[in-house]
TORGURO-373221 format. One line per 4 residues: number of its first residue (from 1); their letters; for each residue x, z, y of N, C-alpha, C. Coordinates in nm, 3 decimals. Layout:
N
NUM> A> X Z Y X Z Y X Z Y ~ ...
***
This chain:
286
1> MTPH> 4.962 0.069 -1.239 4.833 0.071 -1.162 4.865 0.067 -1.015 ~ 4.792 -0.022 -0.946 4.824 -0.037 -0.804 4.758 0.083 -0.737 ~ 4.807 0.112 -0.610 4.752 0.230 -0.539 4.608 0.237 -0.518 ~ 4.538 0.118 -0.516 4.392 0.122 -0.486 4.306 0.092 -0.611
5> QRTF> 4.371 0.085 -0.722 4.293 0.057 -0.842 4.224 0.178 -0.907 ~ 4.094 0.160 -0.935 4.030 0.280 -0.989 4.069 0.314 -1.126 ~ 4.069 0.450 -1.156 4.102 0.496 -1.292 3.990 0.454 -1.394 ~ 4.020 0.391 -1.499 3.918 0.365 -1.596 3.893 0.476 -1.680
9> EDQL> 3.775 0.529 -1.682 3.740 0.650 -1.760 3.724 0.623 -1.909 ~ 3.795 0.693 -1.998 3.785 0.664 -2.140 3.649 0.699 -2.195 ~ 3.566 0.782 -2.122 3.436 0.818 -2.181 3.328 0.706 -2.148 ~ 3.363 0.611 -2.072 3.260 0.493 -2.052 3.229 0.437 -2.175
13> TTDL> 3.103 0.405 -2.204 3.049 0.336 -2.322 3.077 0.192 -2.299 ~ 3.152 0.131 -2.377 3.184 -0.011 -2.361 3.137 -0.094 -2.479 ~ 3.115 -0.033 -2.598 3.065 -0.101 -2.708 2.913 -0.082 -2.710 ~ 2.837 -0.183 -2.668 2.695 -0.181 -2.660 2.628 -0.263 -2.759
17> HGKL> 2.694 -0.305 -2.861 2.632 -0.379 -2.963 2.521 -0.304 -3.036 ~ 2.400 -0.354 -3.039 2.294 -0.286 -3.103 2.236 -0.171 -3.024 ~ 2.282 -0.157 -2.902 2.239 -0.039 -2.827 2.160 -0.083 -2.703 ~ 2.090 0.011 -2.642 2.004 -0.022 -2.521 2.109 -0.037 -2.408
21> DYAT> 2.116 -0.146 -2.346 2.198 -0.162 -2.220 2.111 -0.179 -2.096 ~ 2.177 -0.181 -1.984 2.123 -0.184 -1.850 2.021 -0.296 -1.840 ~ 2.062 -0.416 -1.870 1.985 -0.538 -1.852 1.862 -0.532 -1.937 ~ 1.873 -0.480 -2.063 1.752 -0.481 -2.154 1.659 -0.372 -2.107
25> NLGL> 1.718 -0.250 -2.068 1.629 -0.151 -2.025 1.542 -0.186 -1.912 ~ 1.594 -0.273 -1.814 1.515 -0.298 -1.702 1.451 -0.444 -1.714 ~ 1.463 -0.505 -1.825 1.406 -0.637 -1.846 1.457 -0.750 -1.754 ~ 1.581 -0.734 -1.725 1.648 -0.828 -1.630 1.649 -0.970 -1.674
29> PQLL> 1.658 -1.002 -1.794 1.658 -1.145 -1.832 1.519 -1.211 -1.783 ~ 1.419 -1.139 -1.805 1.288 -1.184 -1.765 1.268 -1.176 -1.605 ~ 1.313 -1.060 -1.555 1.284 -1.044 -1.413 1.374 -1.142 -1.323 ~ 1.494 -1.167 -1.367 1.572 -1.254 -1.274 1.554 -1.404 -1.312
33> NAQK> 1.473 -1.427 -1.404 1.434 -1.574 -1.431 1.289 -1.601 -1.396 ~ 1.228 -1.510 -1.308 1.084 -1.522 -1.279 1.079 -1.591 -1.146 ~ 1.183 -1.638 -1.087 1.191 -1.715 -0.960 1.188 -1.866 -0.991 ~ 1.074 -1.933 -0.964 1.069 -2.073 -0.995 1.032 -2.153 -0.864
37> PLSH> 1.134 -2.190 -0.795 1.109 -2.276 -0.663 1.043 -2.403 -0.709 ~ 0.945 -2.446 -0.620 0.878 -2.573 -0.647 0.924 -2.692 -0.561 ~ 1.001 -2.659 -0.460 1.048 -2.773 -0.376 1.147 -2.867 -0.455 ~ 1.147 -2.984 -0.422 1.242 -3.083 -0.488 1.278 -3.184 -0.387
41> PQHH> 1.411 -3.198 -0.363 1.514 -3.101 -0.402 1.488 -2.966 -0.356 ~ 1.532 -2.862 -0.428 1.511 -2.721 -0.400 1.564 -2.693 -0.256 ~ 1.476 -2.638 -0.173 1.509 -2.593 -0.040 1.581 -2.456 -0.049 ~ 1.684 -2.434 0.020 1.761 -2.322 0.010 1.687 -2.190 0.028
45> DELL> 1.592 -2.199 0.127 1.521 -2.072 0.165 1.395 -2.040 0.088 ~ 1.363 -2.128 -0.005 1.247 -2.103 -0.089 1.268 -1.976 -0.183 ~ 1.387 -1.954 -0.227 1.421 -1.843 -0.307 1.403 -1.711 -0.230 ~ 1.435 -1.710 -0.105 1.409 -1.596 -0.019 1.261 -1.562 -0.023
49> FIIQ> 1.178 -1.665 0.012 1.035 -1.651 0.015 0.980 -1.584 -0.118 ~ 1.031 -1.644 -0.219 0.968 -1.590 -0.357 1.013 -1.445 -0.377 ~ 1.148 -1.413 -0.354 1.187 -1.277 -0.392 1.127 -1.187 -0.289 ~ 1.106 -1.224 -0.172 1.038 -1.131 -0.069 0.901 -1.083 -0.131
53> HQTS> 0.819 -1.182 -0.181 0.692 -1.136 -0.229 0.699 -1.078 -0.359 ~ 0.787 -1.119 -0.450 0.801 -1.046 -0.571 0.832 -0.910 -0.567 ~ 0.932 -0.875 -0.480 0.979 -0.741 -0.467 0.865 -0.655 -0.398 ~ 0.790 -0.723 -0.305 0.670 -0.652 -0.250 0.569 -0.613 -0.362
57> ELWM> 0.542 -0.702 -0.449 0.455 -0.676 -0.557 0.499 -0.556 -0.649 ~ 0.635 -0.546 -0.670 0.693 -0.438 -0.746 0.670 -0.308 -0.674 ~ 0.689 -0.300 -0.540 0.667 -0.183 -0.471 0.517 -0.144 -0.471 ~ 0.435 -0.246 -0.457 0.287 -0.224 -0.457 0.246 -0.163 -0.592
61> MLVI> 0.315 -0.209 -0.702 0.283 -0.161 -0.836 0.306 -0.010 -0.847 ~ 0.417 0.027 -0.776 0.453 0.180 -0.773 0.349 0.253 -0.682 ~ 0.305 0.197 -0.574 0.211 0.257 -0.492 0.073 0.289 -0.568 ~ 0.038 0.183 -0.641 -0.085 0.203 -0.730 -0.068 0.315 -0.827
65> HELR> 0.047 0.300 -0.901 0.081 0.415 -0.994 0.068 0.554 -0.934 ~ 0.120 0.575 -0.812 0.126 0.695 -0.745 -0.022 0.737 -0.703 ~ -0.087 0.645 -0.638 -0.228 0.677 -0.587 -0.320 0.713 -0.699 ~ -0.312 0.647 -0.814 -0.394 0.686 -0.928 -0.361 0.831 -0.975
69> AALD> -0.236 0.858 -0.968 -0.190 0.997 -1.003 -0.254 1.094 -0.905 ~ -0.238 1.063 -0.775 -0.291 1.152 -0.684 -0.450 1.173 -0.690 ~ -0.510 1.072 -0.730 -0.660 1.074 -0.742 -0.693 1.167 -0.858 ~ -0.611 1.163 -0.968 -0.641 1.250 -1.082 -0.620 1.398 -1.040
73> HINH> -0.510 1.422 -0.963 -0.482 1.560 -0.918 -0.594 1.616 -0.836 ~ -0.645 1.535 -0.742 -0.749 1.575 -0.647 -0.881 1.599 -0.721 ~ -0.908 1.513 -0.823 -1.031 1.536 -0.902 -1.028 1.657 -0.980 ~ -0.903 1.717 -1.006 -0.895 1.838 -1.080 -0.852 1.949 -0.981
77> DRLS> -0.870 1.933 -0.859 -0.852 2.035 -0.750 -0.706 2.089 -0.745 ~ -0.615 1.991 -0.768 -0.469 2.027 -0.756 -0.413 1.942 -0.650 ~ -0.414 2.004 -0.525 -0.373 1.931 -0.404 -0.215 1.933 -0.395 ~ -0.162 2.045 -0.432 -0.012 2.060 -0.412 0.079 1.945 -0.470
81> PCFK> 0.040 1.898 -0.590 0.122 1.789 -0.645 0.115 1.658 -0.567 ~ -0.003 1.647 -0.486 -0.023 1.524 -0.412 0.069 1.512 -0.296 ~ 0.119 1.625 -0.251 0.204 1.619 -0.129 0.323 1.537 -0.153 ~ 0.389 1.560 -0.264 0.513 1.484 -0.297 0.473 1.333 -0.333
85> ILAR> 0.370 1.322 -0.401 0.325 1.185 -0.431 0.296 1.098 -0.308 ~ 0.224 1.152 -0.218 0.184 1.077 -0.098 0.317 1.065 0.001 ~ 0.405 1.164 -0.011 0.534 1.150 0.065 0.603 1.029 0.016 ~ 0.608 1.009 -0.116 0.671 0.898 -0.175 0.603 0.760 -0.140
89> VKQV> 0.471 0.765 -0.138 0.397 0.647 -0.103 0.424 0.606 0.036 ~ 0.434 0.697 0.135 0.467 0.679 0.267 0.605 0.604 0.270 ~ 0.699 0.649 0.197 0.841 0.592 0.205 0.838 0.448 0.140 ~ 0.755 0.427 0.028 0.744 0.295 -0.014 0.683 0.201 0.086
93> LRQL> 0.576 0.246 0.153 0.517 0.162 0.262 0.618 0.134 0.371 ~ 0.702 0.233 0.401 0.804 0.211 0.503 0.905 0.096 0.450 ~ 0.939 0.110 0.322 1.026 0.004 0.264 0.966 -0.134 0.277 ~ 0.832 -0.143 0.257 0.757 -0.267 0.267 0.762 -0.314 0.408
97> FEQW> 0.748 -0.227 0.505 0.753 -0.259 0.649 0.884 -0.318 0.690 ~ 0.998 -0.256 0.632 1.131 -0.299 0.667 1.163 -0.444 0.603 ~ 1.096 -0.467 0.495 1.123 -0.595 0.430 1.083 -0.720 0.511 ~ 0.988 -0.692 0.604 0.964 -0.816 0.686 1.070 -0.862 0.766
101> AVLE> 1.174 -0.774 0.800 1.293 -0.814 0.882 1.371 -0.916 0.798 ~ 1.367 -0.911 0.663 1.443 -1.011 0.584 1.361 -1.146 0.610 ~ 1.238 -1.146 0.579 1.156 -1.273 0.586 1.172 -1.330 0.726 ~ 1.185 -1.250 0.826 1.192 -1.309 0.969 1.327 -1.385 0.992
105> TLTP> 1.413 -1.382 0.902 1.530 -1.478 0.909 1.501 -1.614 0.864 ~ 1.374 -1.633 0.819 1.334 -1.770 0.784 1.272 -1.822 0.920 ~ 1.327 -1.937 0.956 1.283 -1.995 1.082 1.172 -2.087 1.064 ~ 1.089 -2.115 1.162 0.974 -2.211 1.148 1.017 -2.339 1.088
109> TEYM> 1.126 -2.393 1.137 1.174 -2.528 1.086 1.206 -2.528 0.945 ~ 1.267 -2.413 0.897 1.296 -2.404 0.751 1.176 -2.388 0.672 ~ 1.078 -2.306 0.708 0.959 -2.276 0.634 0.870 -2.410 0.624 ~ 0.871 -2.495 0.728 0.791 -2.608 0.723 0.841 -2.708 0.624
113> QFRH> 0.963 -2.701 0.589 1.019 -2.798 0.489 0.976 -2.768 0.346 ~ 0.923 -2.649 0.319 0.877 -2.630 0.176 0.738 -2.559 0.171 ~ 0.670 -2.541 0.284 0.539 -2.473 0.284 0.432 -2.555 0.205 ~ 0.455 -2.685 0.208 0.353 -2.767 0.142 0.349 -2.740 -0.011
117> VLGP> 0.452 -2.697 -0.069 0.455 -2.673 -0.219 0.370 -2.550 -0.267 ~ 0.337 -2.471 -0.158 0.261 -2.343 -0.194 0.111 -2.376 -0.219 ~ 0.063 -2.496 -0.183 -0.080 -2.539 -0.214 -0.167 -2.424 -0.144 ~ -0.272 -2.377 -0.214 -0.361 -2.275 -0.159 -0.317 -2.134 -0.188
121> ASGF> -0.200 -2.117 -0.237 -0.151 -1.977 -0.271 -0.130 -1.903 -0.133 ~ -0.169 -1.774 -0.139 -0.155 -1.697 -0.018 -0.151 -1.550 -0.044 ~ -0.086 -1.483 0.041 -0.075 -1.338 0.021 -0.202 -1.261 0.008 ~ -0.319 -1.308 0.070 -0.437 -1.229 0.064 -0.490 -1.241 -0.072
125> QSAQ> -0.434 -1.322 -0.168 -0.477 -1.333 -0.300 -0.407 -1.224 -0.391 ~ -0.330 -1.142 -0.320 -0.260 -1.030 -0.403 -0.366 -0.925 -0.458 ~ -0.383 -0.925 -0.586 -0.470 -0.833 -0.648 -0.424 -0.686 -0.622 ~ -0.295 -0.674 -0.623 -0.237 -0.528 -0.612 -0.261 -0.480 -0.474
129> YRTI> -0.244 -0.564 -0.372 -0.272 -0.525 -0.239 -0.418 -0.483 -0.215 ~ -0.501 -0.564 -0.277 -0.649 -0.545 -0.271 -0.679 -0.404 -0.346 ~ -0.617 -0.382 -0.449 -0.633 -0.259 -0.520 -0.599 -0.142 -0.439 ~ -0.477 -0.145 -0.372 -0.445 -0.044 -0.285 -0.543 -0.019 -0.176
133> EFLL> -0.591 -0.126 -0.117 -0.699 -0.121 -0.008 -0.820 -0.045 -0.064 ~ -0.866 -0.076 -0.189 -0.989 -0.016 -0.241 -0.957 0.130 -0.274 ~ -0.840 0.161 -0.331 -0.815 0.294 -0.365 -0.808 0.384 -0.236 ~ -0.769 0.328 -0.122 -0.768 0.405 0.004 -0.896 0.393 0.089
137> GNKD> -0.996 0.316 0.039 -1.123 0.323 0.097 -1.162 0.203 0.180 ~ -1.080 0.096 0.195 -1.112 -0.018 0.266 -1.182 -0.117 0.173 ~ -1.309 -0.085 0.153 -1.384 -0.166 0.055 -1.455 -0.294 0.110 ~ -1.446 -0.407 0.045 -1.504 -0.528 0.090 -1.530 -0.608 -0.051
141> ARMI> -1.659 -0.603 -0.090 -1.687 -0.664 -0.220 -1.669 -0.817 -0.209 ~ -1.671 -0.871 -0.093 -1.652 -1.016 -0.083 -1.519 -1.062 -0.130 ~ -1.413 -0.971 -0.122 -1.285 -1.017 -0.151 -1.262 -1.036 -0.302 ~ -1.354 -0.984 -0.381 -1.338 -1.000 -0.521 -1.366 -1.142 -0.573
145> KVFA> -1.439 -1.215 -0.484 -1.465 -1.356 -0.513 -1.331 -1.445 -0.527 ~ -1.233 -1.394 -0.453 -1.108 -1.467 -0.455 -1.041 -1.461 -0.596 ~ -1.087 -1.366 -0.682 -1.024 -1.351 -0.816 -1.128 -1.385 -0.921 ~ -1.229 -1.472 -0.892 -1.330 -1.512 -0.989 -1.277 -1.593 -1.104
149> HDEA> -1.154 -1.653 -1.084 -1.094 -1.722 -1.184 -1.025 -1.639 -1.286 ~ -1.008 -1.506 -1.261 -0.932 -1.416 -1.348 -1.030 -1.297 -1.380 ~ -1.089 -1.310 -1.493 -1.186 -1.209 -1.535 -1.136 -1.061 -1.538 ~ -1.019 -1.045 -1.593 -0.970 -0.916 -1.611 -0.933 -0.845 -1.474
153> TSKS> -0.877 -0.928 -1.377 -0.851 -0.869 -1.247 -0.982 -0.846 -1.174 ~ -1.094 -0.931 -1.187 -1.211 -0.913 -1.115 -1.275 -0.787 -1.168 ~ -1.278 -0.766 -1.303 -1.328 -0.644 -1.355 -1.258 -0.520 -1.302 ~ -1.133 -0.517 -1.297 -1.058 -0.407 -1.254 -1.090 -0.370 -1.107
157> LQQD> -1.084 -0.474 -1.026 -1.118 -0.455 -0.879 -1.266 -0.409 -0.865 ~ -1.349 -0.451 -0.940 -1.493 -0.410 -0.930 -1.506 -0.258 -0.963 ~ -1.424 -0.209 -1.063 -1.435 -0.077 -1.100 -1.375 0.013 -0.982 ~ -1.268 -0.032 -0.923 -1.205 0.047 -0.808 -1.300 0.038 -0.696
161> LEQP> -1.375 -0.070 -0.669 -1.470 -0.082 -0.560 -1.585 0.020 -0.582 ~ -1.628 0.036 -0.704 -1.744 0.130 -0.723 -1.700 0.275 -0.731 ~ -1.573 0.308 -0.745 -1.539 0.441 -0.752 -1.506 0.507 -0.623 ~ -1.512 0.641 -0.615 -1.473 0.706 -0.485 -1.323 0.679 -0.455
165> SLYE> -1.298 0.653 -0.321 -1.161 0.636 -0.282 -1.079 0.767 -0.282 ~ -0.959 0.767 -0.246 -0.877 0.889 -0.242 -0.935 0.984 -0.135 ~ -0.987 0.931 -0.028 -1.032 1.013 0.078 -1.168 1.082 0.036 ~ -1.248 0.997 -0.033 -1.381 1.055 -0.070 -1.361 1.155 -0.181
169> AFLA> -1.257 1.136 -0.268 -1.229 1.237 -0.373 -1.176 1.369 -0.295 ~ -1.109 1.355 -0.185 -1.069 1.467 -0.115 -1.178 1.541 -0.047 ~ -1.284 1.473 0.001 -1.398 1.529 0.054 -1.483 1.607 -0.052 ~ -1.473 1.549 -0.171 -1.550 1.615 -0.288 -1.478 1.731 -0.314
173> HLDR> -1.343 1.736 -0.316 -1.267 1.864 -0.332 -1.309 1.970 -0.233 ~ -1.306 1.929 -0.100 -1.341 2.025 0.004 -1.475 2.088 -0.018 ~ -1.572 1.997 -0.073 -1.705 2.048 -0.097 -1.697 2.158 -0.212 ~ -1.620 2.127 -0.317 -1.604 2.223 -0.424 -1.542 2.360 -0.384
177> AGLP> -1.450 2.339 -0.278 -1.384 2.455 -0.220 -1.473 2.537 -0.127 ~ -1.592 2.490 -0.107 -1.688 2.579 -0.031 -1.701 2.534 0.122 ~ -1.639 2.425 0.149 -1.642 2.380 0.300 -1.775 2.293 0.303 ~ -1.850 2.296 0.420 -1.985 2.225 0.424 -1.972 2.067 0.445
181> IPEH> -1.917 2.009 0.339 -1.927 1.858 0.340 -2.068 1.820 0.304 ~ -2.136 1.733 0.387 -2.269 1.692 0.358 -2.279 1.606 0.229 ~ -2.383 1.630 0.158 -2.403 1.563 0.028 -2.389 1.407 0.052 ~ -2.449 1.351 0.157 -2.448 1.216 0.174 -2.312 1.148 0.187
185> AIKR> -2.198 1.240 0.206 -2.071 1.184 0.225 -1.993 1.173 0.091 ~ -2.049 1.240 -0.005 -1.985 1.237 -0.142 -2.076 1.178 -0.253 ~ -2.194 1.150 -0.214 -2.295 1.092 -0.312 -2.357 0.973 -0.237 ~ -2.285 0.866 -0.244 -2.318 0.748 -0.167 -2.280 0.623 -0.251
189> DFTE> -2.318 0.500 -0.192 -2.271 0.375 -0.249 -2.124 0.352 -0.201 ~ -2.036 0.374 -0.303 -1.893 0.376 -0.268 -1.840 0.229 -0.241 ~ -1.919 0.136 -0.269 -1.886 -0.010 -0.241 -1.893 -0.036 -0.085 ~ -1.956 0.051 -0.015 -1.989 0.017 0.124 -1.873 0.098 0.206
193> PRDI> -1.828 0.036 0.323 -1.727 0.103 0.399 -1.794 0.217 0.469 ~ -1.694 0.319 0.509 -1.745 0.433 0.578 -1.723 0.427 0.733 ~ -1.800 0.517 0.799 -1.782 0.523 0.943 -1.767 0.679 0.972 ~ -1.743 0.706 1.096 -1.729 0.842 1.129 -1.853 0.927 1.104
197> DEQV> -1.839 1.035 1.030 -1.954 1.126 0.999 -1.930 1.253 1.077 ~ -2.031 1.285 1.161 -2.007 1.399 1.255 -1.994 1.530 1.179 ~ -2.068 1.539 1.066 -2.056 1.661 0.989 -1.914 1.683 0.915 ~ -1.871 1.566 0.874 -1.738 1.571 0.812 -1.630 1.595 0.920
201> LSVF> -1.654 1.540 1.035 -1.563 1.570 1.152 -1.559 1.720 1.182 ~ -1.669 1.778 1.174 -1.681 1.919 1.215 -1.599 2.005 1.107 ~ -1.600 1.966 0.982 -1.521 2.033 0.876 -1.373 2.028 0.910 ~ -1.333 1.898 0.955 -1.195 1.887 0.984 -1.151 1.954 1.121
205> ETIY> -1.235 1.976 1.205 -1.215 2.060 1.321 -1.186 2.197 1.284 ~ -1.258 2.258 1.183 -1.243 2.388 1.133 -1.108 2.399 1.075 ~ -1.070 2.299 0.987 -0.945 2.301 0.919 -0.823 2.297 1.017 ~ -0.834 2.205 1.111 -0.721 2.191 1.212 -0.718 2.306 1.309
209> TNPS> -0.829 2.374 1.340 -0.828 2.490 1.432 -0.771 2.611 1.361 ~ -0.793 2.612 1.227 -0.743 2.736 1.153 -0.662 2.688 1.026 ~ -0.543 2.625 1.053 -0.465 2.566 0.948 -0.414 2.679 0.848 ~ -0.384 2.789 0.897 -0.333 2.892 0.809 -0.439 2.941 0.706
213> SHWN> -0.568 2.921 0.733 -0.670 2.958 0.643 -0.714 2.851 0.543 ~ -0.663 2.724 0.574 -0.690 2.614 0.499 -0.563 2.529 0.474 ~ -0.456 2.592 0.434 -0.331 2.521 0.448 -0.316 2.398 0.360 ~ -0.362 2.409 0.235 -0.348 2.295 0.155 -0.436 2.166 0.196
217> AYEM> -0.549 2.205 0.250 -0.639 2.087 0.301 -0.574 2.037 0.431 ~ -0.521 2.111 0.515 -0.456 2.074 0.633 -0.332 1.987 0.601 ~ -0.252 2.034 0.495 -0.136 1.959 0.467 -0.179 1.815 0.399 ~ -0.282 1.813 0.322 -0.331 1.695 0.260 -0.381 1.605 0.361
221> AEKL> -0.452 1.651 0.464 -0.497 1.565 0.573 -0.390 1.501 0.648 ~ -0.276 1.568 0.670 -0.165 1.510 0.740 -0.095 1.413 0.654 ~ -0.082 1.433 0.521 -0.022 1.334 0.431 -0.105 1.204 0.429 ~ -0.241 1.221 0.443 -0.321 1.099 0.446 -0.306 1.019 0.573
225> IDID> -0.289 1.089 0.685 -0.264 1.031 0.809 -0.133 0.952 0.803 ~ -0.025 1.014 0.731 0.106 0.945 0.719 0.078 0.813 0.651 ~ 0.001 0.809 0.545 -0.032 0.675 0.477 -0.105 0.580 0.554 ~ -0.199 0.624 0.633 -0.279 0.538 0.715 -0.196 0.478 0.827
229> EQLS> -0.111 0.557 0.889 -0.033 0.507 0.999 0.070 0.409 0.946 ~ 0.134 0.437 0.833 0.237 0.352 0.784 0.180 0.222 0.735 ~ 0.054 0.222 0.686 -0.008 0.103 0.634 -0.038 0.013 0.755 ~ -0.084 0.086 0.866 -0.124 0.007 0.987 0.003 -0.063 1.051
233> LWRF> 0.118 0.013 1.046 0.244 -0.048 1.095 0.277 -0.159 1.008 ~ 0.259 -0.157 0.871 0.290 -0.261 0.780 0.204 -0.388 0.814 ~ 0.079 -0.368 0.842 -0.009 -0.478 0.882 0.029 -0.543 1.008 ~ 0.071 -0.455 1.101 0.119 -0.516 1.237 0.242 -0.595 1.220
237> RHMK> 0.337 -0.544 1.137 0.459 -0.625 1.122 0.433 -0.753 1.041 ~ 0.343 -0.748 0.945 0.304 -0.862 0.878 0.247 -0.973 0.969 ~ 0.166 -0.934 1.058 0.105 -1.022 1.153 0.199 -1.085 1.244 ~ 0.295 -0.995 1.298 0.401 -1.055 1.390 0.497 -1.148 1.313
241> TVER> 0.528 -1.114 1.184 0.614 -1.201 1.112 0.550 -1.342 1.090 ~ 0.423 -1.336 1.064 0.345 -1.467 1.044 0.342 -1.546 1.173 ~ 0.316 -1.478 1.280 0.324 -1.543 1.412 0.443 -1.598 1.442 ~ 0.560 -1.529 1.408 0.699 -1.574 1.439 0.726 -1.700 1.361
245> VIGF> 0.671 -1.707 1.232 0.716 -1.817 1.142 0.626 -1.937 1.148 ~ 0.495 -1.912 1.161 0.401 -2.030 1.163 0.319 -2.036 1.285 ~ 0.334 -1.946 1.390 0.256 -1.953 1.506 0.108 -1.917 1.473 ~ 0.013 -2.004 1.532 -0.119 -1.979 1.500 -0.185 -2.087 1.418
249> KRGT> -0.111 -2.142 1.325 -0.154 -2.234 1.215 -0.246 -2.157 1.128 ~ -0.335 -2.224 1.054 -0.412 -2.164 0.950 -0.323 -2.127 0.834 ~ -0.366 -2.019 0.759 -0.285 -1.974 0.637 -0.303 -2.068 0.528 ~ -0.211 -2.070 0.431 -0.217 -2.165 0.321 -0.339 -2.148 0.237
253> GGSA> -0.395 -2.021 0.224 -0.515 -1.993 0.155 -0.646 -2.019 0.228 ~ -0.635 -2.086 0.351 -0.750 -2.118 0.418 -0.791 -2.022 0.533 ~ -0.721 -1.911 0.545 -0.755 -1.802 0.655 -0.717 -1.852 0.784 ~ -0.765 -1.775 0.886 -0.722 -1.815 1.020 -0.585 -1.771 1.060
257> GVAF> -0.506 -1.723 0.961 -0.370 -1.692 0.988 -0.358 -1.563 1.067 ~ -0.285 -1.569 1.187 -0.264 -1.455 1.271 -0.404 -1.388 1.308 ~ -0.497 -1.467 1.346 -0.630 -1.412 1.388 -0.686 -1.337 1.272 ~ -0.674 -1.378 1.153 -0.726 -1.313 1.026 -0.657 -1.177 1.009
261> LKQV> -0.531 -1.173 1.033 -0.448 -1.050 1.013 -0.474 -0.955 1.123 ~ -0.499 -0.996 1.246 -0.527 -0.904 1.360 -0.652 -0.818 1.334 ~ -0.742 -0.864 1.254 -0.876 -0.792 1.236 -0.850 -0.659 1.179 ~ -0.736 -0.642 1.100 -0.725 -0.513 1.029 -0.611 -0.428 1.077
265> VDLR> -0.545 -0.479 1.186 -0.429 -0.404 1.237 -0.475 -0.256 1.271 ~ -0.588 -0.251 1.344 -0.636 -0.126 1.396 -0.734 -0.056 1.302 ~ -0.746 -0.104 1.189 -0.834 -0.037 1.091 -0.804 0.105 1.060 ~ -0.902 0.190 1.062 -0.878 0.338 1.032 -0.935 0.366 0.890
269> LFPE> -0.854 0.389 0.797 -0.897 0.429 0.654 -0.970 0.565 0.657 ~ -0.915 0.659 0.738 -0.965 0.794 0.724 -1.017 0.829 0.873 ~ -1.125 0.783 0.919 -1.168 0.789 1.059 -1.183 0.932 1.123 ~ -1.239 1.026 1.038 -1.257 1.160 1.089 -1.116 1.223 1.112
273> LWEV> -1.006 1.193 1.033 -0.877 1.253 1.055 -0.815 1.209 1.179 ~ -0.848 1.082 1.227 -0.801 1.038 1.357 -0.887 1.101 1.467 ~ -1.019 1.095 1.449 -1.111 1.138 1.557 -1.089 1.289 1.586 ~ -1.056 1.372 1.486 -1.040 1.510 1.510 -0.940 1.546 1.616
277> RTHL> -0.847 1.466 1.635 -0.745 1.489 1.734 -0.788 1.488 1.876 ~ -0.890 1.405 1.900 -0.955 1.404 2.027 -1.038 1.532 2.059 ~ -1.097 1.578 1.948 -1.196 1.689 1.967 -1.128 1.826 1.967 ~ -0.996 1.838 1.923 -0.935 1.969 1.924 -0.913 2.033 2.056
281> KEQP> -0.950 2.156 2.071 -0.935 2.223 2.215 -0.807 2.300 2.219 ~ -0.750 2.309 2.329 -0.626 2.378 2.349 -0.642 2.529 2.314 ~ -0.536 2.578 2.237 -0.536 2.708 2.197 -0.402 2.778 2.234 ~ -0.403 2.844 2.360 -0.273 2.906 2.389 -0.215 2.996 2.292
285> SQ> -0.091 2.995 2.274 -0.021 3.089 2.169 -0.057 3.237 2.210 ~ -0.070 3.312 2.111 -0.095 3.459 2.127 0.025 3.536 2.164
***
């Protein structure tokens, strides 16, 4: 054995005939053959473009899985388990933010050599991204039209559109906990976007002024701010990556491109949680 050769452990399982192995467990034969470049001859950088978006969809699948679990916990007045769940979602969103750095290695010249093969395909057609937006409260019924060709997806998105978002479920929990959430904030047309509600804002002023008396609600509010901030950063990085690669061209799906993406960079999913920071008064330590 050479000085730097690793010791082979006798306990390693090497006979995997008829047993579950790593590749089968993860479905790697299917996963690693799901990349189908369309350029001919194949452009070197098209594989990067495909993998970038496929891995993003895998991470978004996990975000949806976690958000649905959080919703179930909130609906049963279990806030504590949500803290770990939302901390994980924040880190997944951070991972998605960092992924843009990889796509930014694609230069405009390189992208223009295979962009034409994408046809009308575009990232705003991501059903999973739209699901995340709906679960977090950014409702826009018009976006479901994009999925009219896919009945199952349209039905799923319609259901999420009509159900209370994570934030609205949280408000309903606060109401059940005895805080004065107005009825109109929790019994409303959930397909419509929300704006700042002064009565809801007043409740969060109480929570943030007296966190020790409302610790779980306070912690939950901060976890939601984490998600909102990280998603906003992701949107900004997306916009800047698109500007870097295609400038101000129209998007492949017909959108205005960078101008379209700029519209949602400053979107606030949980408006009262941001606004309460402006309203808090100084409280000198005792």
